[in-house]
Gaussian input, Z-matrix of N, CA and C with variables (Angstrom, degrees):
# hf/3-21g

backbone

0 1
 N
 C     1     B1
 C     2     B2     1     A1
 N     3     B3     2     A2     1     D1
 C     4     B4     3     A3     2     D2
 C     5     B5     4     A4     3     D3
 N     6     B6     5     A5     4     D4
 C     7     B7     6     A6     5     D5
 C     8     B8     7     A7     6     D6
 N     9     B9     8     A8     7     D7
 C    10    B10     9     A9     8     D8
 C    11    B11    10    A10     9     D9
 N    12    B12    11    A11    10    D10
 C    13    B13    12    A12    11    D11
 C    14    B14    13    A13    12    D12
 N    15    B15    14    A14    13    D13
 C    16    B16    15    A15    14    D14
 C    17    B17    16    A16    15    D15
 N    18    B18    17    A17    16    D16
 C    19    B19    18    A18    17    D17
 C    20    B20    19    A19    18    D18
 N    21    B21    20    A20    19    D19
 C    22    B22    21    A21    20    D20
 C    23    B23    22    A22    21    D21
 N    24    B24    23    A23    22    D22
 C    25    B25    24    A24    23    D23
 C    26    B26    25    A25    24    D24
 N    27    B27    26    A26    25    D25
 C    28    B28    27    A27    26    D26
 C    29    B29    28    A28    27    D27
 N    30    B30    29    A29    28    D28
 C    31    B31    30    A30    29    D29
 C    32    B32    31    A31    30    D30
 N    33    B33    32    A32    31    D31
 C    34    B34    33    A33    32    D32
 C    35    B35    34    A34    33    D33
 N    36    B36    35    A35    34    D34
 C    37    B37    36    A36    35    D35
 C    38    B38    37    A37    36    D36
 N    39    B39    38    A38    37    D37
 C    40    B40    39    A39    38    D38
 C    41    B41    40    A40    39    D39
 N    42    B42    41    A41    40    D40
 C    43    B43    42    A42    41    D41
 C    44    B44    43    A43    42    D42
 N    45    B45    44    A44    43    D43
 C    46    B46    45    A45    44    D44
 C    47    B47    46    A46    45    D45
 N    48    B48    47    A47    46    D46
 C    49    B49    48    A48    47    D47
 C    50    B50    49    A49    48    D48
 N    51    B51    50    A50    49    D49
 C    52    B52    51    A51    50    D50
 C    53    B53    52    A52    51    D51
 N    54    B54    53    A53    52    D52
 C    55    B55    54    A54    53    D53
 C    56    B56    55    A55    54    D54
 N    57    B57    56    A56    55    D55
 C    58    B58    57    A57    56    D56
 C    59    B59    58    A58    57    D57
 N    60    B60    59    A59    58    D58
 C    61    B61    60    A60    59    D59
 C    62    B62    61    A61    60    D60
 N    63    B63    62    A62    61    D61
 C    64    B64    63    A63    62    D62
 C    65    B65    64    A64    63    D63
 N    66    B66    65    A65    64    D64
 C    67    B67    66    A66    65    D65
 C    68    B68    67    A67    66    D66
 N    69    B69    68    A68    67    D67
 C    70    B70    69    A69    68    D68
 C    71    B71    70    A70    69    D69
 N    72    B72    71    A71    70    D70
 C    73    B73    72    A72    71    D71
 C    74    B74    73    A73    72    D72
 N    75    B75    74    A74    73    D73
 C    76    B76    75    A75    74    D74
 C    77    B77    76    A76    75    D75
 N    78    B78    77    A77    76    D76
 C    79    B79    78    A78    77    D77
 C    80    B80    79    A79    78    D78
 N    81    B81    80    A80    79    D79
 C    82    B82    81    A81    80    D80
 C    83    B83    82    A82    81    D81
 N    84    B84    83    A83    82    D82
 C    85    B85    84    A84    83    D83
 C    86    B86    85    A85    84    D84
 N    87    B87    86    A86    85    D85
 C    88    B88    87    A87    86    D86
 C    89    B89    88    A88    87    D87
 N    90    B90    89    A89    88    D88
 C    91    B91    90    A90    89    D89
 C    92    B92    91    A91    90    D90
 N    93    B93    92    A92    91    D91
 C    94    B94    93    A93    92    D92
 C    95    B95    94    A94    93    D93
 N    96    B96    95    A95    94    D94
 C    97    B97    96    A96    95    D95
 C    98    B98    97    A97    96    D96
 N    99    B99    98    A98    97    D97
 C   100   B100    99    A99    98    D98
 C   101   B101   100   A100    99    D99
 N   102   B102   101   A101   100   D100
 C   103   B103   102   A102   101   D101
 C   104   B104   103   A103   102   D102
 N   105   B105   104   A104   103   D103
 C   106   B106   105   A105   104   D104
 C   107   B107   106   A106   105   D105
 N   108   B108   107   A107   106   D106
 C   109   B109   108   A108   107   D107
 C   110   B110   109   A109   108   D108
 N   111   B111   110   A110   109   D109
 C   112   B112   111   A111   110   D110
 C   113   B113   112   A112   111   D111
 N   114   B114   113   A113   112   D112
 C   115   B115   114   A114   113   D113
 C   116   B116   115   A115   114   D114
 N   117   B117   116   A116   115   D115
 C   118   B118   117   A117   116   D116
 C   119   B119   118   A118   117   D117
 N   120   B120   119   A119   118   D118
 C   121   B121   120   A120   119   D119
 C   122   B122   121   A121   120   D120
 N   123   B123   122   A122   121   D121
 C   124   B124   123   A123   122   D122
 C   125   B125   124   A124   123   D123
 N   126   B126   125   A125   124   D124
 C   127   B127   126   A126   125   D125
 C   128   B128   127   A127   126   D126
 N   129   B129   128   A128   127   D127
 C   130   B130   129   A129   128   D128
 C   131   B131   130   A130   129   D129
 N   132   B132   131   A131   130   D130
 C   133   B133   132   A132   131   D131
 C   134   B134   133   A133   132   D132
 N   135   B135   134   A134   133   D133
 C   136   B136   135   A135   134   D134
 C   137   B137   136   A136   135   D135
 N   138   B138   137   A137   136   D136
 C   139   B139   138   A138   137   D137
 C   140   B140   139   A139   138   D138
 N   141   B141   140   A140   139   D139
 C   142   B142   141   A141   140   D140
 C   143   B143   142   A142   141   D141
 N   144   B144   143   A143   142   D142
 C   145   B145   144   A144   143   D143
 C   146   B146   145   A145   144   D144
 N   147   B147   146   A146   145   D145
 C   148   B148   147   A147   146   D146
 C   149   B149   148   A148   147   D147
 N   150   B150   149   A149   148   D148
 C   151   B151   150   A150   149   D149
 C   152   B152   151   A151   150   D150
 N   153   B153   152   A152   151   D151
 C   154   B154   153   A153   152   D152
 C   155   B155   154   A154   153   D153
 N   156   B156   155   A155   154   D154
 C   157   B157   156   A156   155   D155
 C   158   B158   157   A157   156   D156
 N   159   B159   158   A158   157   D157
 C   160   B160   159   A159   158   D158
 C   161   B161   160   A160   159   D159
 N   162   B162   161   A161   160   D160
 C   163   B163   162   A162   161   D161
 C   164   B164   163   A163   162   D162
 N   165   B165   164   A164   163   D163
 C   166   B166   165   A165   164   D164
 C   167   B167   166   A166   165   D165
 N   168   B168   167   A167   166   D166
 C   169   B169   168   A168   167   D167
 C   170   B170   169   A169   168   D168
 N   171   B171   170   A170   169   D169
 C   172   B172   171   A171   170   D170
 C   173   B173   172   A172   171   D171
 N   174   B174   173   A173   172   D172
 C   175   B175   174   A174   173   D173
 C   176   B176   175   A175   174   D174
 N   177   B177   176   A176   175   D175
 C   178   B178   177   A177   176   D176
 C   179   B179   178   A178   177   D177
 N   180   B180   179   A179   178   D178
 C   181   B181   180   A180   179   D179
 C   182   B182   181   A181   180   D180
 N   183   B183   182   A182   181   D181
 C   184   B184   183   A183   182   D182
 C   185   B185   184   A184   183   D183
 N   186   B186   185   A185   184   D184
 C   187   B187   186   A186   185   D185
 C   188   B188   187   A187   186   D186
 N   189   B189   188   A188   187   D187
 C   190   B190   189   A189   188   D188
 C   191   B191   190   A190   189   D189
 N   192   B192   191   A191   190   D190
 C   193   B193   192   A192   191   D191
 C   194   B194   193   A193   192   D192
 N   195   B195   194   A194   193   D193
 C   196   B196   195   A195   194   D194
 C   197   B197   196   A196   195   D195
 N   198   B198   197   A197   196   D196
 C   199   B199   198   A198   197   D197
 C   200   B200   199   A199   198   D198
 N   201   B201   200   A200   199   D199
 C   202   B202   201   A201   200   D200
 C   203   B203   202   A202   201   D201
 N   204   B204   203   A203   202   D202
 C   205   B205   204   A204   203   D203
 C   206   B206   205   A205   204   D204
 N   207   B207   206   A206   205   D205
 C   208   B208   207   A207   206   D206
 C   209   B209   208   A208   207   D207
 N   210   B210   209   A209   208   D208
 C   211   B211   210   A210   209   D209
 C   212   B212   211   A211   210   D210
 N   213   B213   212   A212   211   D211
 C   214   B214   213   A213   212   D212
 C   215   B215   214   A214   213   D213
 N   216   B216   215   A215   214   D214
 C   217   B217   216   A216   215   D215
 C   218   B218   217   A217   216   D216
 N   219   B219   218   A218   217   D217
 C   220   B220   219   A219   218   D218
 C   221   B221   220   A220   219   D219
 N   222   B222   221   A221   220   D220
 C   223   B223   222   A222   221   D221
 C   224   B224   223   A223   222   D222
 N   225   B225   224   A224   223   D223
 C   226   B226   225   A225   224   D224
 C   227   B227   226   A226   225   D225
 N   228   B228   227   A227   226   D226
 C   229   B229   228   A228   227   D227
 C   230   B230   229   A229   228   D228
 N   231   B231   230   A230   229   D229
 C   232   B232   231   A231   230   D230
 C   233   B233   232   A232   231   D231
 N   234   B234   233   A233   232   D232
 C   235   B235   234   A234   233   D233
 C   236   B236   235   A235   234   D234
 N   237   B237   236   A236   235   D235
 C   238   B238   237   A237   236   D236
 C   239   B239   238   A238   237   D237
 N   240   B240   239   A239   238   D238
 C   241   B241   240   A240   239   D239
 C   242   B242   241   A241   240   D240
 N   243   B243   242   A242   241   D241
 C   244   B244   243   A243   242   D242
 C   245   B245   244   A244   243   D243
 N   246   B246   245   A245   244   D244
 C   247   B247   246   A246   245   D245
 C   248   B248   247   A247   246   D246
 N   249   B249   248   A248   247   D247
 C   250   B250   249   A249   248   D248
 C   251   B251   250   A250   249   D249
 N   252   B252   251   A251   250   D250
 C   253   B253   252   A252   251   D251
 C   254   B254   253   A253   252   D252
 N   255   B255   254   A254   253   D253
 C   256   B256   255   A255   254   D254
 C   257   B257   256   A256   255   D255
 N   258   B258   257   A257   256   D256
 C   259   B259   258   A258   257   D257
 C   260   B260   259   A259   258   D258
 N   261   B261   260   A260   259   D259
 C   262   B262   261   A261   260   D260
 C   263   B263   262   A262   261   D261
 N   264   B264   263   A263   262   D262
 C   265   B265   264   A264   263   D263
 C   266   B266   265   A265   264   D264
 N   267   B267   266   A266   265   D265
 C   268   B268   267   A267   266   D266
 C   269   B269   268   A268   267   D267
 N   270   B270   269   A269   268   D268
 C   271   B271   270   A270   269   D269
 C   272   B272   271   A271   270   D270
 N   273   B273   272   A272   271   D271
 C   274   B274   273   A273   272   D272
 C   275   B275   274   A274   273   D273
 N   276   B276   275   A275   274   D274
 C   277   B277   276   A276   275   D275
 C   278   B278   277   A277   276   D276
 N   279   B279   278   A278   277   D277
 C   280   B280   279   A279   278   D278
 C   281   B281   280   A280   279   D279
 N   282   B282   281   A281   280   D280
 C   283   B283   282   A282   281   D281
 C   284   B284   283   A283   282   D282
 N   285   B285   284   A284   283   D283
 C   286   B286   285   A285   284   D284
 C   287   B287   286   A286   285   D285
 N   288   B288   287   A287   286   D286
 C   289   B289   288   A288   287   D287
 C   290   B290   289   A289   288   D288
 N   291   B291   290   A290   289   D289
 C   292   B292   291   A291   290   D290
 C   293   B293   292   A292   291   D291
 N   294   B294   293   A293   292   D292
 C   295   B295   294   A294   293   D293
 C   296   B296   295   A295   294   D294
 N   297   B297   296   A296   295   D295
 C   298   B298   297   A297   296   D296
 C   299   B299   298   A298   297   D297
 N   300   B300   299   A299   298   D298
 C   301   B301   300   A300   299   D299
 C   302   B302   301   A301   300   D300
 N   303   B303   302   A302   301   D301
 C   304   B304   303   A303   302   D302
 C   305   B305   304   A304   303   D303
 N   306   B306   305   A305   304   D304
 C   307   B307   306   A306   305   D305
 C   308   B308   307   A307   306   D306
 N   309   B309   308   A308   307   D307
 C   310   B310   309   A309   308   D308
 C   311   B311   310   A310   309   D309
 N   312   B312   311   A311   310   D310
 C   313   B313   312   A312   311   D311
 C   314   B314   313   A313   312   D312
 N   315   B315   314   A314   313   D313
 C   316   B316   315   A315   314   D314
 C   317   B317   316   A316   315   D315
 N   318   B318   317   A317   316   D316
 C   319   B319   318   A318   317   D317
 C   320   B320   319   A319   318   D318
 N   321   B321   320   A320   319   D319
 C   322   B322   321   A321   320   D320
 C   323   B323   322   A322   321   D321
 N   324   B324   323   A323   322   D322
 C   325   B325   324   A324   323   D323
 C   326   B326   325   A325   324   D324
 N   327   B327   326   A326   325   D325
 C   328   B328   327   A327   326   D326
 C   329   B329   328   A328   327   D327
 N   330   B330   329   A329   328   D328
 C   331   B331   330   A330   329   D329
 C   332   B332   331   A331   330   D330
 N   333   B333   332   A332   331   D331
 C   334   B334   333   A333   332   D332
 C   335   B335   334   A334   333   D333
 N   336   B336   335   A335   334   D334
 C   337   B337   336   A336   335   D335
 C   338   B338   337   A337   336   D336
 N   339   B339   338   A338   337   D337
 C   340   B340   339   A339   338   D338
 C   341   B341   340   A340   339   D339

   B1=1.4538
   B2=1.5317
   B3=1.3084
   B4=1.4609
   B5=1.5232
   B6=1.3166
   B7=1.4648
   B8=1.5215
   B9=1.3044
   B10=1.4600
   B11=1.5208
   B12=1.3095
   B13=1.4541
   B14=1.5230
   B15=1.3233
   B16=1.4586
   B17=1.5215
   B18=1.3390
   B19=1.4663
   B20=1.5271
   B21=1.3195
   B22=1.4650
   B23=1.5240
   B24=1.3290
   B25=1.4656
   B26=1.5244
   B27=1.3323
   B28=1.4681
   B29=1.5275
   B30=1.3237
   B31=1.4568
   B32=1.5266
   B33=1.3207
   B34=1.4630
   B35=1.5315
   B36=1.3360
   B37=1.4597
   B38=1.5277
   B39=1.3372
   B40=1.4704
   B41=1.5248
   B42=1.3306
   B43=1.4681
   B44=1.5216
   B45=1.3251
   B46=1.4671
   B47=1.5209
   B48=1.3188
   B49=1.4590
   B50=1.5262
   B51=1.3211
   B52=1.4642
   B53=1.5252
   B54=1.3353
   B55=1.4645
   B56=1.5361
   B57=1.3198
   B58=1.4625
   B59=1.5231
   B60=1.3405
   B61=1.4650
   B62=1.5221
   B63=1.3308
   B64=1.4595
   B65=1.5123
   B66=1.3264
   B67=1.4695
   B68=1.5206
   B69=1.3233
   B70=1.4648
   B71=1.5197
   B72=1.3339
   B73=1.4503
   B74=1.5163
   B75=1.3354
   B76=1.4591
   B77=1.5089
   B78=1.3400
   B79=1.4570
   B80=1.5137
   B81=1.3164
   B82=1.4497
   B83=1.5337
   B84=1.3343
   B85=1.4568
   B86=1.5178
   B87=1.3342
   B88=1.4585
   B89=1.5139
   B90=1.3043
   B91=1.4637
   B92=1.5294
   B93=1.3221
   B94=1.4667
   B95=1.5180
   B96=1.3264
   B97=1.4531
   B98=1.5113
   B99=1.3295
   B100=1.4567
   B101=1.5204
   B102=1.3161
   B103=1.4534
   B104=1.5245
   B105=1.3357
   B106=1.4620
   B107=1.5201
   B108=1.3262
   B109=1.4598
   B110=1.5222
   B111=1.3175
   B112=1.4645
   B113=1.5210
   B114=1.3384
   B115=1.4520
   B116=1.5195
   B117=1.3166
   B118=1.4555
   B119=1.5169
   B120=1.3098
   B121=1.4522
   B122=1.5220
   B123=1.3413
   B124=1.4610
   B125=1.5230
   B126=1.3078
   B127=1.4579
   B128=1.5296
   B129=1.3242
   B130=1.4642
   B131=1.5242
   B132=1.3140
   B133=1.4526
   B134=1.5263
   B135=1.3269
   B136=1.4616
   B137=1.5313
   B138=1.3465
   B139=1.4582
   B140=1.5247
   B141=1.3150
   B142=1.4654
   B143=1.5295
   B144=1.3298
   B145=1.4594
   B146=1.5281
   B147=1.3181
   B148=1.4685
   B149=1.5227
   B150=1.3285
   B151=1.4634
   B152=1.5179
   B153=1.3141
   B154=1.4570
   B155=1.5193
   B156=1.3162
   B157=1.4640
   B158=1.5215
   B159=1.3306
   B160=1.4627
   B161=1.5310
   B162=1.3155
   B163=1.4671
   B164=1.5126
   B165=1.3344
   B166=1.4484
   B167=1.5073
   B168=1.3398
   B169=1.4526
   B170=1.5288
   B171=1.3189
   B172=1.4624
   B173=1.5258
   B174=1.3158
   B175=1.4597
   B176=1.5331
   B177=1.3304
   B178=1.4654
   B179=1.5247
   B180=1.3111
   B181=1.4558
   B182=1.5203
   B183=1.3404
   B184=1.4560
   B185=1.5156
   B186=1.3300
   B187=1.4548
   B188=1.5218
   B189=1.3122
   B190=1.4511
   B191=1.5243
   B192=1.3206
   B193=1.4588
   B194=1.5237
   B195=1.3148
   B196=1.4602
   B197=1.5169
   B198=1.3231
   B199=1.4668
   B200=1.5116
   B201=1.3382
   B202=1.4667
   B203=1.5317
   B204=1.3341
   B205=1.4688
   B206=1.5284
   B207=1.3262
   B208=1.4682
   B209=1.5236
   B210=1.3356
   B211=1.4596
   B212=1.5184
   B213=1.3315
   B214=1.4659
   B215=1.5203
   B216=1.3282
   B217=1.4641
   B218=1.5239
   B219=1.3270
   B220=1.4640
   B221=1.5232
   B222=1.3336
   B223=1.4624
   B224=1.5294
   B225=1.3159
   B226=1.4669
   B227=1.5288
   B228=1.3323
   B229=1.4550
   B230=1.5138
   B231=1.3386
   B232=1.4621
   B233=1.5251
   B234=1.3295
   B235=1.4586
   B236=1.5157
   B237=1.3311
   B238=1.4606
   B239=1.5222
   B240=1.3327
   B241=1.4566
   B242=1.5249
   B243=1.3221
   B244=1.4571
   B245=1.5193
   B246=1.3298
   B247=1.4676
   B248=1.5345
   B249=1.3065
   B250=1.4543
   B251=1.5275
   B252=1.3337
   B253=1.4552
   B254=1.5138
   B255=1.3300
   B256=1.4650
   B257=1.5334
   B258=1.3251
   B259=1.4660
   B260=1.5318
   B261=1.3262
   B262=1.4654
   B263=1.5214
   B264=1.3328
   B265=1.4632
   B266=1.5232
   B267=1.3363
   B268=1.4638
   B269=1.5237
   B270=1.3203
   B271=1.4609
   B272=1.5262
   B273=1.3219
   B274=1.4610
   B275=1.5261
   B276=1.3125
   B277=1.4591
   B278=1.5312
   B279=1.3477
   B280=1.4641
   B281=1.5337
   B282=1.3288
   B283=1.4629
   B284=1.5118
   B285=1.3189
   B286=1.4663
   B287=1.5289
   B288=1.3294
   B289=1.4650
   B290=1.5229
   B291=1.3215
   B292=1.4565
   B293=1.5068
   B294=1.3197
   B295=1.4611
   B296=1.5161
   B297=1.3280
   B298=1.4598
   B299=1.5151
   B300=1.3295
   B301=1.4579
   B302=1.5213
   B303=1.3242
   B304=1.4624
   B305=1.5158
   B306=1.3284
   B307=1.4635
   B308=1.5253
   B309=1.3283
   B310=1.4642
   B311=1.5224
   B312=1.3314
   B313=1.4591
   B314=1.5218
   B315=1.3214
   B316=1.4698
   B317=1.5300
   B318=1.3153
   B319=1.4761
   B320=1.5258
   B321=1.3171
   B322=1.4615
   B323=1.5168
   B324=1.3301
   B325=1.4608
   B326=1.5244
   B327=1.3212
   B328=1.4576
   B329=1.5112
   B330=1.3188
   B331=1.4641
   B332=1.5280
   B333=1.3248
   B334=1.4594
   B335=1.5155
   B336=1.2936
   B337=1.4743
   B338=1.5050
   B339=1.3127
   B340=1.4780
   B341=1.4862
   A1=108.60
   A2=115.75
   A3=121.10
   A4=110.84
   A5=115.92
   A6=120.53
   A7=106.58
   A8=115.86
   A9=121.80
   A10=111.46
   A11=115.25
   A12=122.24
   A13=112.19
   A14=117.44
   A15=121.40
   A16=110.23
   A17=117.32
   A18=119.23
   A19=110.26
   A20=116.16
   A21=122.33
   A22=112.86
   A23=118.36
   A24=119.30
   A25=112.38
   A26=117.89
   A27=120.74
   A28=109.48
   A29=117.42
   A30=121.35
   A31=112.55
   A32=117.71
   A33=120.05
   A34=111.38
   A35=117.85
   A36=121.60
   A37=109.51
   A38=117.69
   A39=119.20
   A40=110.92
   A41=115.24
   A42=119.84
   A43=109.84
   A44=115.80
   A45=121.60
   A46=109.83
   A47=115.98
   A48=121.97
   A49=107.53
   A50=116.14
   A51=121.83
   A52=109.04
   A53=117.89
   A54=121.12
   A55=115.00
   A56=117.91
   A57=120.82
   A58=109.93
   A59=116.06
   A60=121.09
   A61=109.86
   A62=115.08
   A63=120.61
   A64=114.74
   A65=118.36
   A66=121.98
   A67=108.85
   A68=116.29
   A69=121.73
   A70=108.83
   A71=115.39
   A72=118.94
   A73=112.22
   A74=115.23
   A75=123.15
   A76=107.75
   A77=115.86
   A78=122.13
   A79=114.76
   A80=114.29
   A81=122.42
   A82=104.59
   A83=116.42
   A84=121.49
   A85=110.29
   A86=115.09
   A87=121.91
   A88=109.03
   A89=117.21
   A90=120.76
   A91=112.34
   A92=117.61
   A93=121.24
   A94=114.01
   A95=118.74
   A96=120.10
   A97=112.68
   A98=114.81
   A99=121.92
   A100=109.66
   A101=115.01
   A102=121.80
   A103=106.13
   A104=115.41
   A105=121.79
   A106=108.60
   A107=116.14
   A108=122.62
   A109=104.76
   A110=118.42
   A111=118.81
   A112=111.42
   A113=113.87
   A114=120.80
   A115=110.04
   A116=115.03
   A117=120.72
   A118=109.57
   A119=115.53
   A120=121.76
   A121=109.98
   A122=115.77
   A123=122.19
   A124=109.02
   A125=115.88
   A126=120.48
   A127=108.18
   A128=117.04
   A129=122.29
   A130=108.57
   A131=115.87
   A132=120.98
   A133=108.28
   A134=115.42
   A135=121.69
   A136=106.66
   A137=117.35
   A138=119.83
   A139=113.00
   A140=115.16
   A141=121.56
   A142=111.02
   A143=114.68
   A144=122.10
   A145=108.97
   A146=116.50
   A147=123.21
   A148=109.32
   A149=115.16
   A150=121.87
   A151=107.42
   A152=117.06
   A153=121.30
   A154=112.08
   A155=115.75
   A156=122.19
   A157=111.48
   A158=115.23
   A159=121.50
   A160=108.82
   A161=114.50
   A162=121.71
   A163=106.52
   A164=117.73
   A165=118.52
   A166=113.62
   A167=113.73
   A168=122.37
   A169=109.11
   A170=115.85
   A171=121.18
   A172=107.65
   A173=116.28
   A174=122.30
   A175=110.51
   A176=115.78
   A177=121.10
   A178=107.94
   A179=116.50
   A180=120.58
   A181=111.44
   A182=114.89
   A183=118.32
   A184=110.76
   A185=113.73
   A186=121.19
   A187=108.52
   A188=114.96
   A189=121.62
   A190=106.40
   A191=116.69
   A192=122.15
   A193=108.73
   A194=115.93
   A195=121.93
   A196=107.66
   A197=116.47
   A198=122.96
   A199=107.48
   A200=115.90
   A201=121.36
   A202=110.89
   A203=115.87
   A204=124.23
   A205=114.58
   A206=119.00
   A207=122.39
   A208=107.47
   A209=115.95
   A210=121.62
   A211=110.96
   A212=114.91
   A213=121.95
   A214=108.62
   A215=115.74
   A216=122.19
   A217=107.38
   A218=115.97
   A219=121.83
   A220=108.11
   A221=116.17
   A222=122.39
   A223=108.98
   A224=115.76
   A225=122.26
   A226=112.42
   A227=114.82
   A228=121.74
   A229=114.99
   A230=117.28
   A231=120.22
   A232=111.02
   A233=114.55
   A234=122.22
   A235=109.19
   A236=116.11
   A237=119.60
   A238=109.83
   A239=114.74
   A240=121.26
   A241=108.84
   A242=115.92
   A243=121.94
   A244=107.06
   A245=118.15
   A246=120.29
   A247=111.40
   A248=116.00
   A249=121.72
   A250=110.38
   A251=115.84
   A252=121.72
   A253=115.89
   A254=118.70
   A255=121.24
   A256=110.87
   A257=116.48
   A258=120.33
   A259=107.91
   A260=115.63
   A261=119.65
   A262=110.92
   A263=114.88
   A264=122.08
   A265=107.77
   A266=115.12
   A267=120.51
   A268=109.92
   A269=115.68
   A270=122.72
   A271=105.77
   A272=116.43
   A273=122.87
   A274=108.16
   A275=116.35
   A276=121.51
   A277=109.91
   A278=117.86
   A279=120.99
   A280=112.12
   A281=114.91
   A282=121.13
   A283=113.49
   A284=117.16
   A285=121.91
   A286=111.68
   A287=115.14
   A288=123.79
   A289=106.10
   A290=117.19
   A291=119.96
   A292=112.32
   A293=114.53
   A294=122.55
   A295=106.76
   A296=116.20
   A297=119.17
   A298=110.62
   A299=114.68
   A300=121.67
   A301=107.23
   A302=116.18
   A303=122.55
   A304=109.45
   A305=116.25
   A306=119.97
   A307=111.83
   A308=117.50
   A309=121.46
   A310=110.57
   A311=116.03
   A312=120.57
   A313=111.92
   A314=117.37
   A315=120.98
   A316=111.77
   A317=116.79
   A318=121.45
   A319=110.82
   A320=116.79
   A321=122.68
   A322=108.87
   A323=115.80
   A324=119.68
   A325=109.30
   A326=115.23
   A327=121.75
   A328=109.43
   A329=115.48
   A330=122.20
   A331=108.99
   A332=115.67
   A333=119.54
   A334=109.95
   A335=114.93
   A336=119.74
   A337=108.02
   A338=116.57
   A339=120.37
   A340=111.07
   D1=135.92
   D2=-178.50
   D3=-84.41
   D4=142.51
   D5=172.82
   D6=-108.78
   D7=97.05
   D8=-174.29
   D9=-65.48
   D10=142.46
   D11=179.88
   D12=-116.12
   D13=-12.24
   D14=-177.24
   D15=-95.07
   D16=155.64
   D17=175.14
   D18=-66.20
   D19=157.59
   D20=-174.62
   D21=-54.81
   D22=-34.54
   D23=-176.87
   D24=-63.76
   D25=-26.85
   D26=178.20
   D27=-63.60
   D28=-41.36
   D29=-178.30
   D30=-72.27
   D31=-8.52
   D32=174.72
   D33=-93.29
   D34=-6.08
   D35=174.97
   D36=-70.43
   D37=161.77
   D38=176.62
   D39=-60.53
   D40=137.52
   D41=178.83
   D42=-78.92
   D43=137.72
   D44=178.45
   D45=-78.54
   D46=145.12
   D47=176.03
   D48=-89.95
   D49=86.53
   D50=-177.26
   D51=-96.60
   D52=131.89
   D53=-173.12
   D54=-85.61
   D55=17.57
   D56=-176.34
   D57=-116.52
   D58=120.23
   D59=-179.19
   D60=-57.37
   D61=131.32
   D62=176.88
   D63=93.21
   D64=-11.17
   D65=-179.88
   D66=-105.14
   D67=124.71
   D68=178.62
   D69=-120.98
   D70=152.46
   D71=179.77
   D72=-155.26
   D73=158.49
   D74=179.54
   D75=-130.20
   D76=138.49
   D77=-170.28
   D78=-110.70
   D79=140.46
   D80=165.61
   D81=-120.66
   D82=116.54
   D83=-174.26
   D84=-116.56
   D85=136.16
   D86=175.14
   D87=-137.63
   D88=177.74
   D89=-177.74
   D90=-66.04
   D91=-19.93
   D92=-177.68
   D93=-104.22
   D94=11.55
   D95=177.58
   D96=143.78
   D97=-168.33
   D98=-179.73
   D99=-134.13
   D100=148.33
   D101=170.02
   D102=-114.48
   D103=127.68
   D104=178.20
   D105=-113.68
   D106=122.74
   D107=171.84
   D108=-96.91
   D109=118.31
   D110=-174.55
   D111=-128.04
   D112=153.63
   D113=179.91
   D114=-148.88
   D115=150.43
   D116=176.00
   D117=-150.84
   D118=134.04
   D119=173.49
   D120=-105.45
   D121=11.64
   D122=178.78
   D123=-127.99
   D124=163.86
   D125=173.19
   D126=-76.19
   D127=131.66
   D128=-178.00
   D129=-132.35
   D130=130.90
   D131=175.99
   D132=-115.46
   D133=121.20
   D134=179.18
   D135=-105.61
   D136=115.91
   D137=-175.71
   D138=-67.41
   D139=167.58
   D140=-177.25
   D141=-55.82
   D142=136.14
   D143=179.78
   D144=-159.74
   D145=178.61
   D146=177.97
   D147=-138.15
   D148=155.84
   D149=173.35
   D150=-168.27
   D151=-170.42
   D152=179.36
   D153=-68.77
   D154=176.90
   D155=-178.32
   D156=-58.76
   D157=143.11
   D158=-178.92
   D159=-142.79
   D160=143.03
   D161=177.58
   D162=-135.86
   D163=143.27
   D164=-178.99
   D165=-159.20
   D166=179.60
   D167=-177.90
   D168=-142.02
   D169=137.66
   D170=174.16
   D171=-85.36
   D172=122.99
   D173=-179.45
   D174=-89.00
   D175=-38.16
   D176=-178.40
   D177=-155.68
   D178=149.53
   D179=177.62
   D180=80.86
   D181=-152.37
   D182=-178.73
   D183=-154.06
   D184=161.55
   D185=176.25
   D186=-146.26
   D187=153.06
   D188=174.96
   D189=-107.66
   D190=123.69
   D191=-177.88
   D192=-120.68
   D193=125.97
   D194=176.15
   D195=-112.04
   D196=115.75
   D197=178.55
   D198=-120.82
   D199=124.60
   D200=179.90
   D201=50.64
   D202=45.09
   D203=177.15
   D204=66.46
   D205=16.38
   D206=173.54
   D207=-112.85
   D208=123.63
   D209=-174.58
   D210=-106.86
   D211=135.19
   D212=176.85
   D213=-137.71
   D214=148.06
   D215=171.95
   D216=-97.11
   D217=130.02
   D218=178.08
   D219=-115.07
   D220=135.46
   D221=-179.11
   D222=-128.06
   D223=-178.41
   D224=-176.43
   D225=-43.43
   D226=126.07
   D227=177.58
   D228=88.81
   D229=-11.38
   D230=-179.80
   D231=-77.80
   D232=142.26
   D233=176.15
   D234=-101.43
   D235=146.01
   D236=176.61
   D237=-133.34
   D238=156.95
   D239=-178.57
   D240=-139.91
   D241=134.98
   D242=175.34
   D243=-121.75
   D244=113.58
   D245=179.38
   D246=-64.08
   D247=153.98
   D248=178.73
   D249=-57.67
   D250=128.55
   D251=176.99
   D252=80.22
   D253=-1.44
   D254=-177.45
   D255=-74.02
   D256=131.68
   D257=174.37
   D258=-67.53
   D259=133.86
   D260=179.69
   D261=-155.92
   D262=160.51
   D263=174.48
   D264=-140.69
   D265=159.41
   D266=-174.02
   D267=-134.83
   D268=139.15
   D269=173.12
   D270=-122.53
   D271=112.44
   D272=-178.02
   D273=-100.49
   D274=134.39
   D275=-179.89
   D276=-100.04
   D277=153.00
   D278=-178.61
   D279=-53.92
   D280=140.37
   D281=-179.86
   D282=91.90
   D283=8.42
   D284=-177.09
   D285=-74.25
   D286=139.39
   D287=169.76
   D288=-138.03
   D289=134.63
   D290=-179.38
   D291=-155.07
   D292=165.11
   D293=176.83
   D294=-130.54
   D295=133.29
   D296=176.84
   D297=-136.33
   D298=145.00
   D299=179.16
   D300=-114.61
   D301=121.86
   D302=178.85
   D303=-104.70
   D304=140.48
   D305=178.43
   D306=-68.49
   D307=-23.34
   D308=-178.78
   D309=-87.23
   D310=127.93
   D311=178.76
   D312=-73.54
   D313=-10.29
   D314=179.67
   D315=-120.87
   D316=26.29
   D317=179.06
   D318=-57.49
   D319=-43.65
   D320=-179.74
   D321=-123.40
   D322=154.56
   D323=176.00
   D324=-110.43
   D325=157.75
   D326=-179.80
   D327=-80.74
   D328=136.99
   D329=178.30
   D330=-67.62
   D331=137.78
   D332=177.11
   D333=-64.83
   D334=132.42
   D335=175.81
   D336=-96.65
   D337=123.60
   D338=-176.83
   D339=-111.31

């Protein structure tokens, strides 16, 4: 069972189509980028990849972020930054809640509602 940390209006946003089991997210998209509210009650490993600039904050729990071969653990209240085009990977631990802002308005796609 999930213990939600976001206000109810976040869960009414479009759900992101995230390809990692156990990771859920909700999107706010504008012409200047996207904000992803994400949560996981499972361990999630996101393999190395690249994309546009991203900035975020850990709301609850922790994650391990490796950017350009430098690894840091981020916990509640910590801010993180991923430069545009930087190779990085993420290890999310159970109980994670976070918010990230991507410079790309098409960083994530909306999950099909059936």
